[in-house]
C-alpha positions in Angstrom: -30.9 28.3 13.0 -28.8 31.4 14.1 -25.7 29.2 15.7 -25.6 27.7 12.3 -25.8 30.3 9.9 -23.3 31.8 12.2 -20.9 29.0 12.1 -21.0 28.7 8.5 -20.9 32.1 8.0 -17.5 32.5 10.7 -16.0 29.2 8.9 -16.0 30.8 5.3 -15.0 34.1 6.9 -11.8 32.2 8.1 -11.0 30.4 5.2 -11.2 33.2 3.0 -9.4 35.7 5.0 -7.3 33.9 7.7 -6.1 30.7 6.3 -2.3 31.1 4.8 -2.4 29.0 1.5 1.0 27.1 0.0 2.6 29.0 -2.8 2.6 26.8 -5.9 6.2 25.8 -5.8 5.8 25.0 -1.4 2.8 22.8 -2.8 5.0 21.0 -5.3 7.8 20.3 -3.0 5.1 18.9 0.2 3.7 16.7 -2.9 7.1 15.5 -3.6 8.4 15.0 0.3 5.1 12.7 0.5 5.6 10.3 -2.6 9.4 9.9 -1.4 7.5 9.0 2.2 5.4 6.8 1.0 7.5 5.0 -1.6 10.1 4.5 1.5 7.5 3.3 3.7 5.9 0.6 0.8 9.7 -0.5 0.4 10.4 -1.3 4.3 6.9 -2.6 4.4 7.7 -4.7 1.7 11.1 -5.8 2.8 9.5 -6.8 6.3 6.8 -9.0 4.7 9.1 -10.8 2.4 11.7 -11.7 5.5 9.0 -12.6 8.0 7.6 -15.0 5.0 11.1 -16.7 4.3 11.3 -17.0 8.2 8.3 -18.5 8.6 8.3 -20.7 5.4 12.1 -21.9 5.9 12.1 -21.9 9.8 9.0 -22.3 11.5 6.5 -24.4 9.2 8.9 -27.3 8.9 9.2 -28.1 12.6 5.6 -29.0 12.5 5.6 -31.1 9.5 
């Protein structure tokens, strides 16, 4: 039980005293970067899905009809 208490005590101490939290402007900038990257990746996956769907429907599936 002593190990668990020590673990939580040290974890709390590290979180409060040793962790450097980002400032509000840094947090906003990071959030914008993540949102833009997410939108770009989503767009890329959507274009790839559309291209694969078109390729399969127009070139591959008609060969087996």
